[in-house]
VEXDREN-2710 file (C-alpha; in Angstrom, 1 decimal):
% VEXDREN-2710
k/r/px/py/pz
1/MET/4.3/11.1/38.1
2/LYS/1.0/11.9/39.8
3/ARG/2.6/11.3/43.2
4/ILE/5.4/13.7/42.4
5/LEU/3.0/16.4/41.2
6/ARG/0.9/16.2/44.4
7/LYS/4.0/17.4/46.3
8/ILE/4.5/20.4/44.0
9/SER/2.0/23.2/43.9
10/GLY/1.2/26.2/41.8
11/PHE/3.8/27.6/39.5
12/LYS/6.3/24.9/40.2
13/SER/3.8/22.2/39.1
14/ILE/3.0/24.0/35.9
15/LEU/6.7/24.6/35.2
16/LEU/7.5/20.9/35.7
17/ILE/4.7/19.9/33.3
18/ASN/5.9/22.3/30.7
19/VAL/9.5/21.1/31.0
20/ILE/8.4/17.4/30.6
21/THR/6.3/18.4/27.6
22/LEU/9.2/20.2/26.0
23/LEU/11.5/17.2/26.6
24/CYS/9.0/14.9/25.1
25/LEU/8.5/17.1/22.0
26/SER/12.3/17.5/21.6
27/GLY/12.8/13.7/21.7
28/CYS/14.8/13.7/24.9
29/VAL/12.1/11.6/26.6
30/ASN/11.7/8.9/24.0
31/VAL/8.3/7.6/24.9
32/TYR/7.4/7.0/21.3
33/LYS/10.0/6.8/18.5
34/ASN/7.7/8.5/16.0
35/TYR/8.3/9.1/12.3
36/THR/10.6/12.0/11.4
37/LYS/11.1/13.4/8.0
38/PRO/13.8/11.5/6.1
39/GLU/17.2/13.1/5.4
40/LYS/17.6/15.1/2.3
41/LEU/19.3/13.4/-0.6
42/ASP/22.3/14.7/-2.5
43/PRO/21.7/15.8/-6.1
44/GLU/23.1/12.5/-7.6
45/ALA/20.7/10.4/-5.5
46/ARG/17.7/12.5/-6.4
47/LYS/18.8/12.2/-10.1
48/PHE/18.8/8.4/-9.7
49/LEU/15.3/8.4/-8.3
50/TYR/14.1/10.6/-11.1
51/GLU/15.7/8.2/-13.6
52/ILE/13.8/5.3/-12.0
53/ALA/10.6/7.3/-12.2
54/GLU/11.2/8.1/-15.9
55/ARG/12.0/4.5/-16.9
56/THR/9.1/3.2/-14.9
57/TRP/6.8/5.6/-16.7
58/LYS/8.1/4.3/-19.9
59/TYR/7.0/0.8/-18.9
60/LEU/3.6/2.0/-17.8
61/VAL/3.1/3.7/-21.2
62/PHE/4.2/0.5/-23.0
63/SER/1.9/-1.7/-20.9
64/ALA/-1.1/0.4/-22.1
65/GLU/0.2/1.0/-25.7
66/GLU/-2.3/-1.3/-27.4
67/SER/-5.6/-0.1/-26.0
68/GLY/-4.9/2.6/-23.5
69/ILE/-5.6/0.2/-20.6
70/PRO/-2.5/-1.2/-18.8
71/ALA/-1.9/-5.0/-19.2
72/ASP/-1.5/-7.0/-16.0
73/HIS/2.1/-7.8/-16.9
74/VAL/4.7/-7.7/-19.6
75/ILE/7.1/-10.6/-20.1
76/LEU/10.3/-11.2/-22.1
77/ARG/9.8/-14.0/-24.6
78/LYS/12.4/-16.4/-26.1
79/ASP/12.7/-14.2/-29.2
80/GLN/13.8/-11.4/-26.8
81/LYS/10.7/-9.4/-27.5
82/LEU/8.3/-8.2/-24.9
83/HIS/4.8/-9.6/-24.8
84/ASP/2.0/-8.1/-22.7
85/ALA/-1.0/-10.0/-21.2
86/ASP/-4.4/-9.5/-22.7
87/TYR/-6.1/-8.9/-19.3
88/THR/-5.7/-6.7/-16.2
89/THR/-7.2/-6.2/-12.8
90/LEU/-9.0/-3.5/-10.9
91/THR/-6.0/-2.6/-8.8
92/ASN/-3.8/-2.3/-11.8
93/LEU/-6.3/0.1/-13.4
94/GLY/-6.8/2.0/-10.1
95/LEU/-3.1/2.7/-9.7
96/PHE/-2.7/3.6/-13.3
97/LEU/-5.4/6.3/-12.9
98/MET/-3.2/7.8/-10.2
99/THR/-0.1/7.7/-12.3
100/LEU/-1.6/10.0/-15.0
101/PRO/-1.6/13.2/-12.9
102/ALA/1.7/12.1/-11.3
103/ALA/3.3/11.8/-14.8
104/VAL/2.1/15.4/-15.4
105/ASP/3.8/16.5/-12.2
106/PHE/7.0/14.9/-13.3
107/GLY/6.8/16.5/-16.7
108/PHE/6.6/13.1/-18.5
109/LEU/3.1/13.8/-19.8
110/GLU/1.3/16.9/-21.1
111/GLN/-1.9/18.0/-19.4
112/ALA/-3.9/17.8/-22.6
113/GLU/-2.6/14.3/-23.3
114/LYS/-3.4/13.3/-19.7
115/ASP/-7.0/14.5/-20.1
116/LYS/-7.4/12.6/-23.4
117/TRP/-6.1/9.4/-21.8
118/LEU/-8.1/9.9/-18.7
119/GLN/-11.3/10.3/-20.7
120/LYS/-10.6/7.1/-22.6
121/ILE/-10.1/5.2/-19.3
122/LEU/-13.2/6.6/-17.6
123/VAL/-15.4/5.9/-20.5
124/PHE/-14.0/2.4/-20.6
125/ILE/-14.8/1.9/-16.9
126/ASP/-18.2/3.4/-17.3
127/ALA/-19.0/0.8/-20.0
128/MET/-17.6/-2.2/-18.1
129/PRO/-20.1/-4.9/-16.9
130/LYS/-20.9/-4.4/-13.3
131/SER/-22.3/-6.4/-10.4
132/LYS/-24.9/-5.1/-8.0
133/GLY/-23.8/-1.9/-6.2
134/LYS/-22.0/-0.7/-9.3
135/LEU/-19.1/-2.9/-8.3
136/TYR/-16.6/-4.4/-10.9
137/TYR/-15.3/-7.8/-11.7
138/ASN/-11.7/-8.2/-10.8
139/TYR/-10.2/-9.7/-14.0
140/PHE/-11.2/-8.4/-17.4
141/LYS/-9.9/-8.1/-21.0
142/ILE/-8.1/-4.9/-21.8
143/LYS/-9.7/-4.6/-25.2
144/ASN/-13.3/-4.6/-24.2
145/GLY/-13.6/-4.8/-20.4
146/LYS/-15.2/-8.3/-20.6
147/PRO/-14.8/-10.1/-17.3
148/ASP/-13.4/-13.6/-17.0
149/GLU/-15.8/-16.5/-16.5
150/GLN/-15.4/-16.6/-12.7
151/LEU/-17.3/-13.3/-12.3
152/TYR/-15.4/-12.7/-9.1
153/VAL/-16.1/-9.4/-7.3
154/SER/-13.1/-8.6/-5.0
155/SER/-13.7/-6.1/-2.2
156/VAL/-10.1/-4.9/-1.9
157/ASP/-9.6/-4.6/-5.6
158/ASN/-12.8/-2.6/-5.9
159/ALA/-11.4/-0.3/-3.2
160/TRP/-8.2/0.4/-5.1
161/ILE/-10.1/1.3/-8.3
162/ALA/-12.3/3.5/-6.2
163/ALA/-9.1/5.1/-4.9
164/GLY/-8.0/5.7/-8.4
165/LEU/-11.3/7.3/-9.3
166/LYS/-11.0/9.5/-6.3
167/VAL/-7.6/10.8/-7.4
168/ALA/-8.8/11.2/-11.0
169/SER/-11.7/13.3/-9.7
170/LYS/-9.2/16.0/-8.7
171/THR/-8.5/16.9/-12.4
172/GLU/-9.2/20.4/-13.5
173/ASN/-11.3/19.2/-16.4
174/THR/-14.9/19.7/-15.2
175/GLU/-16.4/17.0/-17.5
176/LEU/-13.9/14.4/-16.4
177/GLN/-14.2/15.4/-12.8
178/ARG/-17.9/14.8/-12.9
179/LEU/-17.6/11.4/-14.5
180/ALA/-14.9/10.2/-12.1
181/LEU/-16.9/11.4/-9.1
182/LYS/-20.0/9.7/-10.5
183/LEU/-18.3/6.4/-10.9
184/TYR/-16.7/6.7/-7.4
185/ASN/-20.0/7.8/-5.8
186/ASP/-22.0/5.0/-7.4
187/MET/-19.8/2.2/-5.9
188/ASN/-21.5/0.6/-2.9
189/PHE/-19.3/-1.5/-0.6
190/SER/-22.1/-2.4/1.9
191/ARG/-22.6/-5.8/0.2
192/PHE/-19.2/-6.9/1.3
193/TYR/-20.0/-6.2/5.0
194/ASP/-20.7/-9.1/7.4
195/PRO/-22.6/-7.7/10.4
196/LYS/-22.1/-11.0/12.3
197/VAL/-18.3/-10.3/12.7
198/GLY/-18.3/-6.6/11.9
199/GLN/-15.7/-7.2/9.1
200/ILE/-15.6/-7.0/5.3
201/CYS/-15.4/-10.3/3.4
202/LEU/-12.9/-10.9/0.6
203/GLY/-15.5/-10.8/-2.1
204/TYR/-18.2/-13.0/-3.7
205/ASN/-18.8/-15.0/-6.9
206/ASP/-21.5/-13.3/-8.9
207/LYS/-22.5/-16.7/-10.5
208/ASP/-24.0/-18.1/-7.3
209/ASN/-24.1/-14.8/-5.2
210/LYS/-22.0/-16.6/-2.6
211/LYS/-19.9/-14.5/-0.3
212/SER/-16.4/-15.6/0.7
213/PRO/-16.4/-17.1/4.2
214/TYR/-13.1/-15.3/4.8
215/HIS/-12.7/-11.7/6.0
216/TYR/-10.1/-8.9/6.0
217/GLY/-9.7/-9.3/9.7
218/ILE/-6.2/-7.8/10.3
219/LEU/-5.8/-4.1/10.3
220/CYS/-2.2/-4.0/9.1
221/THR/-2.8/-5.1/5.5
222/GLU/-3.4/-3.2/2.3
223/ALA/-7.1/-3.8/2.8
224/ARG/-7.4/-1.1/5.4
225/VAL/-7.9/1.4/2.6
226/LEU/-11.0/-0.6/1.8
227/SER/-12.3/0.0/5.3
228/MET/-11.5/3.7/5.1
229/ILE/-13.4/4.2/1.8
230/ALA/-16.4/2.2/3.1
231/LEU/-16.5/4.2/6.3
232/ALA/-16.2/7.5/4.5
233/LYS/-19.1/6.6/2.3
234/ASN/-21.1/5.6/5.4
235/GLN/-21.7/2.2/3.9
236/VAL/-20.4/0.3/6.9
237/PRO/-21.1/1.2/10.6
238/LYS/-18.4/3.1/12.6
239/GLU/-17.8/0.1/14.8
240/HIS/-16.5/-1.8/11.9
241/TRP/-13.0/-0.2/12.3
242/TYR/-12.9/-1.4/15.9
243/LYS/-13.9/-5.0/14.9
244/ILE/-10.8/-5.4/12.8
245/TYR/-8.0/-7.1/14.8
246/ARG/-4.9/-5.3/15.7
247/ALA/-3.5/-8.7/16.6
248/LEU/-5.4/-11.9/16.4
249/PRO/-7.0/-13.4/19.5
250/SER/-4.4/-15.1/21.7
251/ASN/-6.2/-18.4/21.7
252/TRP/-5.8/-18.8/17.9
253/ASP/-2.8/-21.0/18.5
254/TRP/-1.8/-21.5/14.8
255/GLN/-0.3/-18.0/14.6
256/ARG/3.4/-17.3/14.8
257/GLN/3.3/-16.2/18.4
258/GLN/0.8/-15.5/21.1
259/PRO/0.2/-11.8/21.1
260/ARG/0.3/-9.6/24.2
261/SER/-3.4/-8.7/24.3
262/GLY/-5.6/-6.1/26.0
263/VAL/-8.6/-3.9/25.6
264/ARG/-8.7/-0.2/24.9
265/LYS/-11.5/2.3/24.9
266/ILE/-11.5/5.6/22.9
267/ASN/-14.5/8.0/23.0
268/GLY/-16.8/5.1/23.9
269/ASP/-15.3/2.8/21.2
270/LYS/-14.1/-0.4/22.8
271/TYR/-11.7/-2.6/20.9
272/SER/-9.0/-5.3/21.4
273/VAL/-5.4/-4.5/21.0
274/GLY/-2.3/-6.7/20.9
275/TYR/1.2/-6.9/19.6
276/TYR/4.0/-9.3/18.8
277/LYS/7.6/-9.0/20.0
278/VAL/10.2/-9.4/17.2
279/ALA/13.9/-9.0/18.0
280/GLY/12.8/-7.3/21.3
281/THR/10.6/-4.7/19.4
282/ARG/6.8/-4.5/19.8
283/ILE/5.0/-4.6/16.4
284/VAL/1.4/-5.1/15.3
285/PRO/1.6/-8.0/12.7
286/SER/0.3/-8.2/9.2
287/TRP/-0.9/-11.4/7.7
288/GLY/2.2/-12.5/5.8
289/GLY/5.0/-10.2/7.1
290/SER/5.5/-8.5/3.7
291/LEU/6.3/-4.8/3.3
292/PHE/3.6/-4.5/0.7
293/GLU/0.9/-5.2/3.3
294/TYR/2.2/-2.6/5.7
295/LEU/3.2/0.1/3.3
296/MET/0.9/0.1/0.2
297/PRO/-1.7/2.3/2.0
298/LEU/1.0/5.0/2.4
299/LEU/0.5/5.7/-1.3
300/VAL/-2.8/7.4/-0.5
301/VAL/-3.0/7.9/3.3
302/PRO/-0.7/10.2/5.3
303/GLU/-0.3/7.6/8.1
304/LEU/3.2/8.7/9.0
305/GLU/1.9/12.2/9.9
306/ILE/-1.5/11.7/11.4
307/ALA/-1.3/8.1/12.8
308/LYS/2.0/8.6/14.6
309/LYS/1.3/6.4/17.5
310/SER/-0.2/3.5/15.5
311/PHE/0.5/2.9/11.8
312/GLY/3.3/5.5/11.6
313/LEU/5.2/4.1/14.5
314/ASN/4.5/0.5/13.4
315/ASN/5.6/1.1/9.9
316/VAL/8.9/2.6/11.0
317/ARG/9.6/-0.3/13.3
318/VAL/8.6/-2.9/10.6
319/VAL/10.9/-1.4/8.0
320/LYS/13.9/-1.4/10.4
321/LEU/13.2/-5.1/11.4
322/HIS/12.7/-6.2/7.9
323/LYS/15.9/-4.5/6.7
324/GLU/17.9/-5.9/9.6
325/TYR/16.5/-9.4/9.0
326/CYS/17.5/-9.4/5.3
327/LEU/20.9/-7.8/5.6
328/LYS/22.1/-9.3/8.9
329/GLU/20.2/-12.4/9.8
330/ALA/19.7/-13.8/6.3
331/GLY/22.9/-12.3/5.0
332/TYR/21.4/-11.0/1.8
333/PRO/23.2/-8.1/0.0
334/VAL/19.8/-6.4/-0.6
335/TRP/16.4/-6.3/1.1
336/GLY/12.7/-6.2/0.1
337/LEU/10.4/-9.2/0.7
338/SER/6.9/-9.1/-0.7
339/PRO/4.6/-11.0/-3.0
340/SER/6.1/-10.8/-6.5
341/SER/7.0/-12.8/-9.5
342/MET/9.8/-15.3/-9.4
343/PRO/12.7/-16.0/-11.7
344/ALA/11.6/-18.6/-14.3
345/LYS/12.4/-19.9/-17.7
346/VAL/12.2/-17.2/-20.4
347/GLY/8.6/-16.6/-21.3
348/GLU/7.2/-18.3/-18.2
349/PHE/5.3/-16.6/-15.4
350/LYS/5.7/-17.6/-11.8
351/TYR/4.3/-15.8/-8.8
352/GLY/4.8/-16.3/-5.0
353/GLU/4.0/-14.7/-1.6
354/PHE/7.2/-13.8/0.3
355/GLY/7.9/-12.0/3.5
356/TYR/9.7/-11.9/6.8
357/GLY/7.5/-14.4/8.5
358/GLU/8.0/-13.2/12.1
359/LEU/6.2/-10.0/11.2
360/GLY/3.1/-11.8/10.1
361/ALA/0.4/-13.8/11.9
362/ARG/0.5/-16.6/9.3
363/GLY/3.9/-15.5/7.9
364/TYR/4.9/-15.8/4.3
365/PRO/8.1/-17.8/3.6
366/ASP/11.4/-16.2/2.7
367/LYS/13.0/-17.9/-0.3
368/GLY/15.5/-15.2/-1.1
369/ILE/13.2/-13.5/-3.7
370/ILE/13.7/-9.8/-3.4
371/THR/11.5/-7.3/-5.2
372/PRO/12.4/-3.6/-5.8
373/HIS/8.9/-2.3/-5.1
374/ALA/9.0/-3.5/-1.5
375/SER/12.0/-1.3/-0.9
376/VAL/10.7/1.7/-2.8
377/LEU/7.5/1.7/-0.7
378/ALA/9.7/2.5/2.3
379/LEU/11.3/5.5/0.6
380/GLU/9.7/8.1/2.9
381/ILE/10.6/6.1/6.0
382/ASP/14.2/5.3/5.5
383/THR/15.2/7.2/2.4
384/LEU/19.0/6.8/2.4
385/ALA/18.7/3.0/3.0
386/VAL/16.3/2.6/0.1
387/VAL/18.5/4.5/-2.3
388/GLU/21.5/2.5/-1.3
389/ASN/19.5/-0.7/-1.6
390/LEU/18.3/0.1/-5.1
391/GLN/21.8/1.1/-6.2
392/THR/23.2/-2.2/-4.8
393/MET/20.6/-4.1/-6.7
394/LYS/21.6/-2.3/-9.9
395/GLU/25.3/-3.0/-9.3
396/LYS/25.3/-6.6/-8.0
397/PHE/22.4/-7.8/-10.3
398/PRO/22.8/-5.6/-13.4
399/ALA/20.2/-7.7/-15.4
400/ILE/17.4/-6.3/-13.1
401/TRP/18.0/-2.7/-14.4
402/THR/16.5/-2.0/-17.8
403/GLU/15.2/0.7/-20.1
404/TYR/11.8/0.2/-18.4
405/GLY/13.1/0.5/-14.8
406/PHE/13.5/-2.5/-12.6
407/HIS/12.5/-6.0/-13.5
408/ASP/10.1/-7.4/-11.0
409/SER/12.4/-9.5/-8.7
410/LEU/15.6/-11.4/-8.3
411/ASP/16.8/-14.5/-6.5
412/VAL/19.7/-13.6/-4.2
413/ASN/20.6/-17.3/-3.9
414/THR/21.2/-17.9/-7.6
415/GLY/21.5/-14.3/-9.0
416/GLU/18.7/-14.9/-11.4
417/VAL/16.3/-12.1/-12.4
418/ALA/12.6/-12.4/-13.2
419/LYS/12.6/-10.9/-16.6
420/LEU/9.1/-9.4/-16.6
421/TYR/7.3/-6.5/-15.2
422/LEU/4.1/-6.5/-13.1
423/THR/1.9/-3.4/-13.6
424/LEU/0.9/-3.5/-9.9
425/ASP/4.4/-3.4/-8.7
426/GLN/5.6/-0.8/-11.3
427/GLY/2.6/1.4/-10.4
428/MET/3.5/1.2/-6.7
429/ILE/7.1/2.2/-7.5
430/PHE/6.0/5.1/-9.6
431/LEU/3.6/6.5/-7.0
432/ALA/5.9/6.1/-4.1
433/LEU/8.6/8.0/-6.0
434/HIS/6.0/10.7/-6.9
435/ASN/5.0/11.1/-3.2
436/TYR/8.6/11.4/-2.1
437/LEU/9.8/13.7/-4.9
438/LYS/6.6/15.8/-5.3
439/ASP/5.5/16.6/-1.8
440/GLY/2.9/13.7/-1.4
441/ASN/0.7/14.9/-4.2
442/THR/-0.9/11.5/-4.9
443/ARG/-1.8/11.2/-1.2
444/LYS/-3.2/14.8/-1.2
445/ASN/-5.4/14.0/-4.1
446/PHE/-6.9/10.9/-2.4
447/PHE/-7.0/11.9/1.2
448/SER/-9.4/14.8/0.9
449/ASP/-13.1/15.7/1.3
450/GLU/-15.1/13.1/3.1
451/ILE/-12.3/10.6/3.5
452/LYS/-10.1/13.1/5.3
453/LYS/-13.0/14.3/7.4
454/LYS/-14.0/10.9/8.5
455/MET/-10.6/9.2/8.9
456/THR/-8.4/11.9/10.4
457/PRO/-9.8/11.8/13.9
458/ILE/-10.0/8.0/13.8
459/LEU/-6.4/7.6/12.8
460/ALA/-5.1/10.4/15.0
461/ARG/-6.5/8.8/18.2
462/GLU/-5.5/5.2/17.3
463/ARG/-2.9/3.7/19.7
464/PHE/-1.2/0.4/19.0
465/PHE/1.0/0.0/22.1
END
């Protein structure tokens, strides 16, 4: 290109540059296949999505019926009655905080009732036992907030309750806004940071004050929201973002494939880049190759719009590859591989990690366990395919569709359905529907203020390929 431009001077050179720019912008020169807004749905399809949202909200209300705090899961017992767990996790509670204003948007909850409920939860959180840095223990009783005996402090789960508090702070109720902001501002993530590797550890056990030797070292996982929050709070150095691997070092020979690696420099920040090739397509891998790892951050971060040449592009490619693998290569009637529960005997709880392994560095196995939440997370990427997928699940596996929305998973090999609901997965379904149907309002409530200011330029200049 430079050689051509040297031979053209003045106006002709400018004209050529403008023509090339217009071609690129119009998509005629497909240098990057960026995210484009999904096609509009017909009224019946939108009605179906609203029905999923309404039924899912019914589940979320039921999960919190006893104490106002959502149970970790609800399971069908042998007597055909539902039984909820007596504990929950930080991420469950963080997502639930986000669902309250979303339910008001949908018209499922009155504003006054939302404020009353929010106040109860914030007071509950404020009274919960805390570790140093005003951080929370991951597992706790829903009746009194008492942590389990492990006293484990999870970095990523603390990030997701922080995200919930951030969204809650956007309430119009001044008193609640102050309390939510105080709880959010008090949290200090610096204790998780390991300066030796520049990454954040998985957590620590408060009994012996021993940090996990493992780190969130891959950028394409749900833990990237943790890094964004810690950076926005100025509790980790800026270089932390560039110490997280896009693809793991090529000499780590246990991974699925040897990545094509290189080094990139942006505004003085030097970092390693790399990618896998899957079915002839370049992608930056996650750990397990599950849609949850790639897409959960879309609930709160507008990556499709502002990270078009990194996460946005990667997520579009991953959804396409994931869908094609399930429907064509594996021959399944539906798609959506992610960690989820598994079909089991009535009253039993089984859980597993599943994915399209080729998309992951380690790669979770595919055992034919399909979970609806993995598909719904892709709603803003491939809308028509997601709606069709959910309708097919409902038609071919009718036991998965209930008055509380979708059961957690199904086994395409046997046709069995896991007759339980996980609050984590139901929360993701509800918020993904809210973002699609209500103009990204959950994202807007989170991605604001210092997070937006800090992360927008970083995400905008990120390049994966």
